[in-house]
GUPAVO-697708 format. One line per field, with one value per atom (N, C-alpha, C): residue number from 1; x, y negated, z negated. Coordinates in steps of 0.05 Angstrom, whole numbers. Example, Ala and Ser with C-alpha at 12.3 -4.5 7.8 and 13.67 -1.06 7.14 Angstrom:
2
num	c(1:1:1:2:2:2) .
px	c(264:246:264:257:273:258) .
py	c(114:90:66:45:21:-1) .
pz	c(-156:-156:-156:-142:-143:-157) .
end
This chain:
373
num	c(1:1:1:2:2:2:3:3:3:4:4:4:5:5:5:6:6:6:7:7:7:8:8:8:9:9:9:10:10:10:11:11:11:12:12:12:13:13:13:14:14:14:15:15:15:16:16:16:17:17:17:18:18:18:19:19:19:20:20:20:21:21:21:22:22:22:23:23:23:24:24:24:25:25:25:26:26:26:27:27:27:28:28:28:29:29:29:30:30:30:31:31:31:32:32:32:33:33:33:34:34:34:35:35:35:36:36:36:37:37:37:38:38:38:39:39:39:40:40:40:41:41:41:42:42:42:43:43:43:44:44:44:45:45:45:46:46:46:47:47:47:48:48:48:49:49:49:50:50:50:51:51:51:52:52:52:53:53:53:54:54:54:55:55:55:56:56:56:57:57:57:58:58:58:59:59:59:60:60:60:61:61:61:62:62:62:63:63:63:64:64:64:65:65:65:66:66:66:67:67:67:68:68:68:69:69:69:70:70:70:71:71:71:72:72:72:73:73:73:74:74:74:75:75:75:76:76:76:77:77:77:78:78:78:79:79:79:80:80:80:81:81:81:82:82:82:83:83:83:84:84:84:85:85:85:86:86:86:87:87:87:88:88:88:89:89:89:90:90:90:91:91:91:92:92:92:93:93:93:94:94:94:95:95:95:96:96:96:97:97:97:98:98:98:99:99:99:100:100:100:101:101:101:102:102:102:103:103:103:104:104:104:105:105:105:106:106:106:107:107:107:108:108:108:109:109:109:110:110:110:111:111:111:112:112:112:113:113:113:114:114:114:115:115:115:116:116:116:117:117:117:118:118:118:119:119:119:120:120:120:121:121:121:122:122:122:123:123:123:124:124:124:125:125:125:126:126:126:127:127:127:128:128:128:129:129:129:130:130:130:131:131:131:132:132:132:133:133:133:134:134:134:135:135:135:136:136:136:137:137:137:138:138:138:139:139:139:140:140:140:141:141:141:142:142:142:143:143:143:144:144:144:145:145:145:146:146:146:147:147:147:148:148:148:149:149:149:150:150:150:151:151:151:152:152:152:153:153:153:154:154:154:155:155:155:156:156:156:157:157:157:158:158:158:159:159:159:160:160:160:161:161:161:162:162:162:163:163:163:164:164:164:165:165:165:166:166:166:167:167:167:168:168:168:169:169:169:170:170:170:171:171:171:172:172:172:173:173:173:174:174:174:175:175:175:176:176:176:177:177:177:178:178:178:179:179:179:180:180:180:181:181:181:182:182:182:183:183:183:184:184:184:185:185:185:186:186:186:187:187:187:188:188:188:189:189:189:190:190:190:191:191:191:192:192:192:193:193:193:194:194:194:195:195:195:196:196:196:197:197:197:198:198:198:199:199:199:200:200:200:201:201:201:202:202:202:203:203:203:204:204:204:205:205:205:206:206:206:207:207:207:208:208:208:209:209:209:210:210:210:211:211:211:212:212:212:213:213:213:214:214:214:215:215:215:216:216:216:217:217:217:218:218:218:219:219:219:220:220:220:221:221:221:222:222:222:223:223:223:224:224:224:225:225:225:226:226:226:227:227:227:228:228:228:229:229:229:230:230:230:231:231:231:232:232:232:233:233:233:234:234:234:235:235:235:236:236:236:237:237:237:238:238:238:239:239:239:240:240:240:241:241:241:242:242:242:243:243:243:244:244:244:245:245:245:246:246:246:247:247:247:248:248:248:249:249:249:250:250:250:251:251:251:252:252:252:253:253:253:254:254:254:255:255:255:256:256:256:257:257:257:258:258:258:259:259:259:260:260:260:261:261:261:262:262:262:263:263:263:264:264:264:265:265:265:266:266:266:267:267:267:268:268:268:269:269:269:270:270:270:271:271:271:272:272:272:273:273:273:274:274:274:275:275:275:276:276:276:277:277:277:278:278:278:279:279:279:280:280:280:281:281:281:282:282:282:283:283:283:284:284:284:285:285:285:286:286:286:287:287:287:288:288:288:289:289:289:290:290:290:291:291:291:292:292:292:293:293:293:294:294:294:295:295:295:296:296:296:297:297:297:298:298:298:299:299:299:300:300:300:301:301:301:302:302:302:303:303:303:304:304:304:305:305:305:306:306:306:307:307:307:308:308:308:309:309:309:310:310:310:311:311:311:312:312:312:313:313:313:314:314:314:315:315:315:316:316:316:317:317:317:318:318:318:319:319:319:320:320:320:321:321:321:322:322:322:323:323:323:324:324:324:325:325:325:326:326:326:327:327:327:328:328:328:329:329:329:330:330:330:331:331:331:332:332:332:333:333:333:334:334:334:335:335:335:336:336:336:337:337:337:338:338:338:339:339:339:340:340:340:341:341:341:342:342:342:343:343:343:344:344:344:345:345:345:346:346:346:347:347:347:348:348:348:349:349:349:350:350:350:351:351:351:352:352:352:353:353:353:354:354:354:355:355:355:356:356:356:357:357:357:358:358:358:359:359:359:360:360:360:361:361:361:362:362:362:363:363:363:364:364:364:365:365:365:366:366:366:367:367:367:368:368:368:369:369:369:370:370:370:371:371:371:372:372:372:373:373:373) .
px	c(-425:-445:-453:-450:-450:-475:-481:-507:-507:-532:-540:-538:-524:-517:-538:-551:-567:-565:-580:-585:-561:-566:-554:-514:-511:-482:-476:-478:-477:-444:-429:-402:-380:-396:-376:-367:-351:-352:-321:-301:-274:-280:-305:-316:-326:-340:-347:-328:-312:-299:-277:-270:-248:-269:-296:-310:-318:-311:-324:-296:-274:-248:-230:-240:-219:-215:-194:-195:-205:-206:-215:-227:-250:-274:-279:-293:-290:-321:-327:-353:-347:-368:-374:-393:-389:-408:-416:-438:-443:-433:-436:-425:-433:-459:-460:-462:-442:-431:-454:-474:-499:-476:-483:-468:-490:-473:-482:-481:-457:-445:-427:-427:-412:-401:-377:-375:-378:-382:-393:-383:-351:-344:-357:-366:-364:-400:-412:-440:-439:-429:-422:-411:-393:-386:-411:-423:-431:-467:-478:-504:-518:-545:-551:-562:-568:-579:-548:-537:-514:-523:-533:-542:-543:-533:-542:-555:-557:-569:-560:-560:-544:-568:-554:-566:-571:-560:-550:-520:-526:-505:-481:-456:-435:-417:-421:-407:-415:-448:-457:-445:-433:-420:-380:-377:-358:-360:-340:-328:-343:-353:-367:-351:-325:-305:-284:-295:-278:-296:-318:-335:-333:-326:-324:-287:-272:-246:-257:-271:-281:-296:-309:-322:-307:-286:-269:-247:-239:-225:-242:-259:-283:-293:-285:-295:-255:-236:-221:-215:-217:-221:-227:-261:-271:-267:-252:-254:-225:-211:-176:-168:-193:-191:-166:-158:-131:-144:-123:-136:-124:-134:-123:-122:-100:-104:-105:-112:-128:-130:-132:-136:-159:-181:-204:-227:-234:-256:-284:-291:-318:-335:-356:-372:-379:-377:-396:-422:-437:-459:-467:-441:-435:-436:-430:-422:-395:-382:-353:-340:-316:-306:-279:-276:-262:-234:-217:-197:-183:-187:-192:-165:-148:-137:-143:-151:-170:-154:-159:-155:-177:-187:-202:-191:-209:-203:-232:-233:-249:-260:-289:-303:-304:-296:-303:-318:-326:-338:-360:-345:-353:-333:-313:-298:-313:-334:-348:-343:-331:-338:-359:-377:-385:-396:-375:-372:-342:-345:-320:-316:-292:-292:-273:-277:-259:-258:-229:-220:-205:-216:-219:-198:-171:-163:-169:-180:-180:-150:-151:-114:-120:-143:-148:-129:-125:-102:-72:-65:-47:-42:-62:-68:-64:-77:-75:-46:-38:-9:11:5:21:21:-7:-11:-4:-7:5:39:53:85:85:81:78:81:65:58:78:97:121:146:160:192:208:210:241:228:197:189:180:192:187:199:222:244:221:209:194:167:156:132:139:163:176:176:185:189:161:146:118:114:118:107:106:137:149:135:132:113:88:78:49:50:62:57:72:83:98:81:50:28:10:15:-10:3:24:36:33:36:29:0:-16:-46:-53:-45:-49:-42:-19:0:-19:-32:-46:-72:-84:-111:-104:-86:-71:-71:-56:-44:-75:-91:-112:-132:-132:-151:-135:-129:-114:-123:-149:-156:-172:-153:-160:-143:-159:-156:-126:-99:-87:-88:-106:-105:-114:-133:-137:-106:-103:-78:-54:-54:-35:-45:-76:-79:-75:-73:-83:-41:-36:2:10:-1:1:-8:-19:-27:-6:6:25:52:56:77:74:47:47:63:43:43:81:89:126:135:127:141:142:112:109:129:125:152:175:187:215:214:198:200:199:190:184:215:222:256:279:273:285:290:267:264:278:276:275:309:320:353:361:350:354:354:334:326:350:354:381:409:398:430:447:424:417:438:441:466:496:498:524:526:508:505:534:541:557:587:592:609:617:595:592:588:590:588:612:591:603:600:603:601:575:554:539:519:507:487:452:443:419:397:414:390:390:410:422:408:400:389:359:344:323:307:333:319:320:332:340:324:305:286:257:266:235:233:250:262:258:263:259:222:217:181:164:176:163:139:147:133:102:112:82:64:86:62:45:61:42:20:29:15:-20:-12:-28:-39:-30:-36:-35:-13:-8:23:21:42:63:90:117:135:133:141:176:194:213:221:216:226:253:271:297:308:326:340:363:358:383:413:425:448:449:481:486:478:469:468:474:503:513:517:521:505:527:543:558:543:542:523:521:502:494:476:491:475:450:446:430:410:417:401:381:398:375:351:371:352:325:335:313:289:292:276:261:273:255:232:249:234:212:215:188:171:171:157:140:149:141:119:130:122:85:101:73:50:63:42:27:47:26:8:13:-5:-34:-27:-50:-66:-49:-70:-85:-74:-85:-88:-104:-100:-104:-92:-99:-77:-76:-57:-38:-20:9:22:51:66:105:101:121:146:163:191:211:211:232:259:269:303:302:306:312:345:365:387:387:384:377:409:434:454:453:446:450:436:417:399:391:388:381:349:328:299:299:288:273:244:224:200:191:166:148:124:93:79:59:45:19:-9:-11:-37:-51:-70:-89:-109:-129:-145:-151:-164:-154:-160:-142:-151:-150:-159:-161:-142:-128:-106:-107:-136:-144:-141:-130:-133:-106:-84:-49:-43:-60:-55:-42:-13:0:26:24:44:70:79:98:103:78:86:103:109:133:136:116:111:121:120:138:117:93:76:50:61:46:27:5:-31:-25:-39:-52:-61:-64:-84:-102:-119:-140:-135:-147:-136:-111:-96:-61:-54:-43:-35:-21:-24:-3:23:37:67:70:48:57:66:48:65:89:95:124:144:145:158:157:138:140:156:154:167:194:210:234:241:229:236:242:227:228:260:261:285:307:306:331:340:316:324:333:318:335:364:369:392:418:404:429:431:417:409:401:368:357:332:315:283:268:238:224:195:188:154:139:111:90:71:52:36:17:-17:-33:-38:-41:-53:-72:-74:-97:-115:-99:-126:-124:-115:-112:-99:-75:-52:-25:-24:5:31:38:67:91:114:137:154:159:192:211:238:259:279:293:314:337:351:380:407:414:435:462:471:500:514:541:567:573:594:612:625:638:651:643:615:599:582:576:568:562:590:591:605:585:590:567:570:546:516:496:469:457:437:423:394:375:339:330:321:302:265:252:227:214:196:184:157:150:125:103:110:82:79:62:56:53) .
py	c(-476:-478:-442:-438:-412:-400:-369:-365:-362:-364:-356:-338:-330:-302:-299:-269:-263:-261:-262:-265:-232:-209:-181:-193:-214:-219:-251:-253:-277:-278:-264:-263:-269:-284:-290:-314:-331:-357:-356:-339:-341:-339:-314:-311:-339:-354:-373:-397:-400:-417:-416:-388:-378:-383:-377:-381:-405:-428:-453:-468:-462:-469:-458:-429:-407:-421:-420:-432:-411:-385:-363:-357:-333:-320:-307:-310:-308:-295:-273:-263:-241:-226:-226:-195:-173:-148:-138:-125:-108:-82:-73:-41:-21:-30:0:-24:-43:-53:-74:-89:-105:-133:-144:-174:-189:-197:-221:-256:-254:-287:-287:-311:-317:-347:-350:-376:-389:-420:-426:-409:-409:-393:-366:-350:-331:-322:-338:-340:-350:-375:-389:-354:-338:-317:-299:-287:-264:-264:-280:-294:-296:-297:-301:-333:-336:-371:-394:-388:-391:-399:-396:-399:-361:-373:-348:-333:-309:-283:-265:-261:-241:-220:-197:-168:-149:-160:-136:-118:-95:-81:-91:-99:-102:-87:-63:-35:-45:-51:-57:-74:-98:-109:-98:-79:-56:-42:-38:-16:1:16:45:75:65:88:81:53:45:42:46:39:60:91:106:100:94:82:48:38:9:19:37:43:60:77:85:62:44:17:6:8:-11:2:30:54:43:51:52:20:1:-26:-25:-12:-23:6:24:52:42:34:28:-3:-17:-45:-62:-59:-67:-76:-100:-104:-86:-88:-76:-88:-86:-99:-77:-92:-79:-99:-80:-83:-82:-101:-91:-96:-82:-100:-102:-120:-125:-149:-135:-146:-179:-197:-221:-233:-256:-257:-258:-252:-267:-241:-213:-193:-190:-205:-197:-186:-168:-148:-164:-173:-185:-171:-183:-162:-187:-170:-192:-174:-192:-177:-186:-168:-162:-162:-178:-167:-169:-145:-150:-138:-149:-152:-146:-134:-121:-153:-160:-179:-173:-173:-163:-186:-169:-182:-174:-180:-158:-131:-131:-115:-86:-95:-89:-89:-81:-87:-91:-108:-125:-122:-115:-123:-124:-132:-139:-175:-177:-201:-199:-205:-198:-230:-229:-256:-252:-251:-237:-270:-260:-277:-262:-277:-271:-273:-248:-247:-237:-252:-230:-241:-260:-266:-260:-255:-243:-219:-204:-172:-171:-188:-190:-196:-213:-222:-187:-181:-161:-132:-132:-107:-117:-131:-144:-147:-150:-140:-110:-98:-77:-59:-71:-56:-59:-78:-85:-72:-50:-50:-71:-78:-105:-129:-124:-142:-140:-110:-102:-120:-127:-137:-166:-173:-207:-196:-172:-161:-159:-154:-146:-172:-201:-228:-229:-232:-242:-234:-212:-196:-208:-215:-233:-255:-265:-297:-305:-274:-269:-271:-242:-251:-277:-280:-316:-339:-330:-342:-336:-314:-304:-311:-305:-313:-351:-364:-389:-396:-379:-390:-385:-357:-346:-363:-365:-393:-417:-427:-451:-453:-425:-420:-420:-405:-406:-430:-454:-485:-490:-484:-501:-491:-469:-459:-456:-485:-493:-478:-486:-474:-447:-426:-398:-387:-373:-356:-338:-331:-325:-291:-281:-248:-241:-263:-267:-282:-298:-315:-286:-271:-247:-230:-226:-206:-220:-242:-262:-259:-267:-274:-239:-217:-196:-189:-200:-196:-212:-234:-244:-229:-217:-202:-176:-169:-146:-154:-181:-187:-191:-203:-211:-178:-159:-131:-128:-135:-127:-141:-165:-184:-182:-168:-153:-131:-109:-89:-94:-115:-117:-133:-154:-163:-143:-123:-98:-84:-77:-67:-81:-109:-115:-127:-128:-120:-91:-75:-52:-44:-53:-50:-60:-88:-104:-92:-81:-66:-40:-22:10:15:-6:7:11:-2:9:27:43:57:74:93:110:98:72:60:67:74:73:110:109:145:157:173:194:217:230:253:242:258:251:269:286:299:288:290:281:296:307:315:283:282:253:234:224:209:214:228:245:230:238:229:197:177:158:141:152:141:140:168:182:158:155:143:108:98:70:70:95:95:99:100:117:102:75:50:51:42:35:61:94:122:108:116:111:89:70:51:54:72:83:115:115:149:166:162:185:203:230:243:245:236:242:265:282:315:315:327:341:365:383:413:412:410:408:438:442:468:471:458:459:471:462:466:445:440:411:420:395:404:375:375:354:347:323:313:295:293:269:249:226:210:184:159:140:143:138:148:131:94:81:81:86:93:106:134:160:156:140:131:108:94:72:95:118:127:143:156:167:153:128:116:96:96:78:101:125:139:148:155:147:120:103:80:78:91:89:114:134:151:145:123:108:86:74:54:69:93:110:115:129:146:128:95:81:95:112:122:154:159:186:211:240:246:252:269:283:275:274:265:282:303:319:322:316:315:346:359:388:374:394:396:425:417:456:456:467:461:489:476:500:498:505:496:473:477:449:431:430:413:409:391:390:376:382:379:367:342:327:337:351:343:329:315:288:304:314:325:306:297:272:282:302:310:288:281:257:264:240:229:256:268:285:270:259:249:269:263:274:268:293:282:261:255:234:208:204:178:178:194:188:186:194:200:177:177:151:129:149:129:137:160:174:182:171:183:179:198:194:175:158:132:111:114:94:76:77:59:61:50:56:49:65:58:63:35:34:52:69:90:75:90:74:76:51:49:46:45:44:7:-16:-35:-32:-56:-65:-57:-65:-61:-36:-14:18:21:15:24:8:-13:-24:-2:6:26:49:62:85:86:53:47:47:31:33:63:63:103:112:125:134:116:91:76:87:89:93:124:142:176:173:170:163:161:128:118:143:155:168:198:204:226:249:239:267:258:257:256:261:249:241:254:281:279:281:285:277:296:316:331:337:336:341:376:382:420:425:436:455:454:435:428:396:386:363:342:347:334:332:298:292:302:316:335:313:297:291:299:302:325:310:299:282:308:306:310:306:311:301:322:307:323:334:356:362:349:343:329:354:354:381:393:374:387:407:403:416:435:446:451:498:501:520:525:515:509:531:541:552:538:565:542:543:528:529:526:546:548:532:523:517:515:520:533:504:511:491:479:458:442:441:463:472:498:504:538:540) .
pz	c(-72:-87:-92:-120:-115:-134:-129:-133:-155:-171:-205:-207:-230:-254:-253:-256:-276:-294:-318:-350:-361:-340:-351:-345:-336:-329:-334:-362:-378:-382:-370:-394:-362:-343:-319:-324:-344:-349:-332:-333:-315:-294:-286:-254:-245:-256:-247:-238:-254:-249:-236:-216:-196:-172:-182:-151:-145:-162:-156:-139:-154:-142:-134:-123:-101:-76:-65:-40:-19:-28:-13:-10:-3:-10:-34:-53:-78:-82:-90:-98:-123:-146:-163:-161:-167:-157:-183:-191:-212:-218:-232:-234:-209:-196:-188:-151:-151:-127:-118:-124:-123:-123:-106:-100:-127:-148:-169:-151:-143:-144:-121:-107:-85:-94:-79:-70:-44:-38:-19:9:16:33:36:17:22:38:27:32:66:77:102:116:112:122:127:103:102:97:87:90:118:129:155:155:122:128:123:105:100:75:54:30:12:-14:-35:-31:-26:-22:-43:-58:-79:-73:-108:-106:-74:-64:-39:-39:-34:-34:-14:-38:-19:4:1:15:45:43:73:89:75:97:101:94:98:125:137:151:149:169:145:139:155:148:122:110:82:73:64:52:22:32:9:-6:0:-5:-25:-12:-23:-58:-57:-78:-105:-87:-109:-118:-104:-123:-138:-142:-150:-175:-173:-194:-217:-201:-214:-235:-219:-230:-250:-255:-281:-296:-287:-312:-330:-305:-314:-330:-320:-324:-314:-292:-279:-260:-243:-208:-188:-173:-150:-126:-106:-87:-66:-30:-12:12:35:68:74:78:87:105:121:153:143:150:138:162:168:189:181:187:176:196:201:200:228:245:270:286:274:286:292:275:284:261:270:246:240:216:210:183:191:175:142:117:90:76:66:48:16:3:-20:-47:-71:-100:-110:-122:-154:-174:-198:-220:-238:-254:-277:-286:-287:-308:-335:-357:-381:-404:-421:-435:-465:-477:-506:-502:-489:-494:-470:-457:-437:-420:-387:-358:-351:-342:-331:-296:-285:-262:-246:-227:-210:-193:-194:-191:-160:-136:-117:-102:-91:-74:-49:-36:-2:5:28:50:65:90:111:131:137:145:178:194:219:244:234:257:253:235:215:230:229:233:258:277:301:313:302:314:304:280:286:300:307:317:360:361:395:390:360:360:360:345:330:368:383:410:431:420:443:431:439:420:415:434:426:403:394:380:350:331:319:286:296:282:268:291:288:272:278:259:227:227:195:183:202:193:187:201:194:178:166:142:118:114:94:91:114:112:108:115:109:77:68:34:25:33:15:17:43:45:19:21:1:-32:-33:-64:-69:-51:-48:-57:-39:-58:-72:-95:-115:-135:-132:-151:-147:-131:-120:-143:-138:-152:-181:-202:-223:-237:-216:-234:-227:-218:-210:-240:-235:-275:-294:-305:-327:-358:-354:-382:-378:-363:-362:-385:-410:-424:-424:-439:-432:-424:-435:-414:-402:-385:-358:-335:-357:-340:-343:-358:-346:-325:-328:-307:-286:-283:-252:-238:-275:-263:-253:-258:-255:-218:-206:-179:-169:-178:-168:-163:-182:-187:-164:-163:-151:-115:-111:-86:-82:-97:-99:-88:-101:-91:-71:-53:-29:-9:-19:-6:-6:-30:-37:-9:-16:3:31:35:64:72:56:57:67:49:49:71:78:105:124:122:154:150:117:121:135:125:135:152:176:196:214:211:216:221:203:198:196:217:214:240:254:275:262:239:229:210:202:187:186:202:199:189:193:183:146:140:105:99:113:105:81:66:43:40:14:7:-10:-19:-42:-48:-72:-72:-75:-61:-45:-70:-90:-114:-132:-133:-148:-134:-117:-91:-105:-107:-104:-136:-153:-181:-181:-173:-169:-162:-142:-126:-144:-150:-172:-195:-207:-230:-236:-203:-196:-192:-173:-170:-204:-214:-247:-254:-255:-274:-255:-227:-204:-209:-211:-211:-236:-258:-281:-287:-271:-269:-247:-234:-210:-215:-246:-259:-230:-221:-200:-213:-210:-217:-197:-205:-190:-204:-178:-187:-166:-182:-152:-159:-146:-138:-131:-164:-158:-158:-140:-129:-152:-167:-193:-184:-164:-146:-123:-129:-114:-74:-71:-45:-28:-22:-19:12:19:48:48:77:86:103:93:101:88:96:87:58:37:17:14:19:4:37:53:76:71:60:56:30:18:-10:-5:18:32:45:62:76:49:31:10:-8:-8:-25:-13:19:29:39:44:42:16:-8:-30:-41:-27:-31:-20:3:30:6:-3:-8:-35:-54:-71:-64:-40:-27:-22:-18:4:-18:-50:-63:-74:-85:-102:-135:-138:-165:-158:-183:-189:-154:-161:-150:-152:-138:-141:-113:-123:-93:-107:-94:-100:-82:-80:-74:-67:-45:-48:-34:-30:-12:-4:21:35:47:47:59:80:107:131:138:128:148:161:191:211:197:187:181:146:133:105:112:106:97:81:78:47:52:33:48:21:34:6:17:-5:-1:-16:-5:-15:-17:-44:-51:-62:-51:-62:-49:-49:-23:-2:11:28:60:76:101:121:146:170:191:203:221:245:244:266:250:224:206:208:210:211:243:258:283:301:310:319:298:275:255:265:276:279:306:321:355:364:389:409:426:425:441:430:393:377:375:378:370:348:327:307:293:289:282:254:245:209:214:182:173:160:157:147:112:100:67:65:83:62:79:61:62:88:95:123:113:86:82:85:78:83:103:130:159:154:153:161:137:114:114:128:133:151:174:193:225:206:182:181:172:154:150:173:195:219:240:233:249:234:205:196:202:200:204:233:249:285:285:270:268:264:237:222:239:265:281:275:254:251:256:242:245:228:237:214:226:209:220:194:209:191:197:184:182:163:166:152:154:133:116:128:125:118:99:71:52:55:78:89:60:56:47:69:59:75:70:90:89:111:99:113:113:127:125:140:130:142:137:164:179:177:159:158:170:192:203:182:187:168:191:182:191:197:217:229:206:194:175:142:142:125:135:165:179:168:155:149:125:106:78:69:43:29:30:34:31:6:6:-26:-14:-19:-8:-37:-31:-50:-51:-74:-65:-54:-26:-9:-28:-25:-36:-17:-3:22:20:17:15:49) .
end
């Protein structure tokens, strides 16, 4: 049973079809974040009586420290008319906090955005298993494997819903297909990380000399389409002088790409990610500064802790923390390190520390302008 849609939201034909057929929780909010409609599964989870009870703020059901992020996402969905994916913690009527993977898309009528349609899948069980796995050093590969399986399950669910809605207008079908494509990208990134984590022991077998500047340019070029979609600026403070390094080029590229991906997932929209290189003779430092939404040190505490126990950052999808962990493992396997700091202006600063090969310790150095003041 779906809640009745008010006369101010008569343009929800597609939304109503999804509400009636979605296998997951589905809901519609108006431009102010008030619930307008929900499917039966949604009201069973979030209504005291189990019956529809619209015209209440959806933010009130979301974990308090995640409400501001949710409101930013709703604003982005409506202003830019694009779907956004996030992980959200919501309290059910039973008082339990559940973890949901949420996809939200704009509802458009007569070229006007009238609200936001959300489809939420309860991934609490997966999150609990991931936490248990991450807390055990020997099971990190198993956690990555589970992330791949979880993404595959989400893709199957989206494809199932798409096939059921055979009469969906072409523009809406295209938007729904984009959501599926984004989830496949997430799954592909998890698979890449899994392969790298398994092969990291053999990194020294493929070492060669290469210019780090070329690697940074290539990584940022590959990330450009996603950054444009999210309206995030990618900048490289290029020293304009060769910075040769003897090591595993593909592994270095993976580390940089994972950290940039983490920043893109965290920012959601707007902001700047700047990459810089500093040649310090014995080490080469690659800096990545994320100047987007402010963060507190407590929010990122433990992500790269000495205990090697990753803790998920608020507002960052699970795949983002996998990106971080694989980046740290690769840096360690190359004899270097990865540092994470929160600056005085609450931006995130990553530093990749790559050790010089003994053959290059006494060569000339290159100083680039640091992106961190």
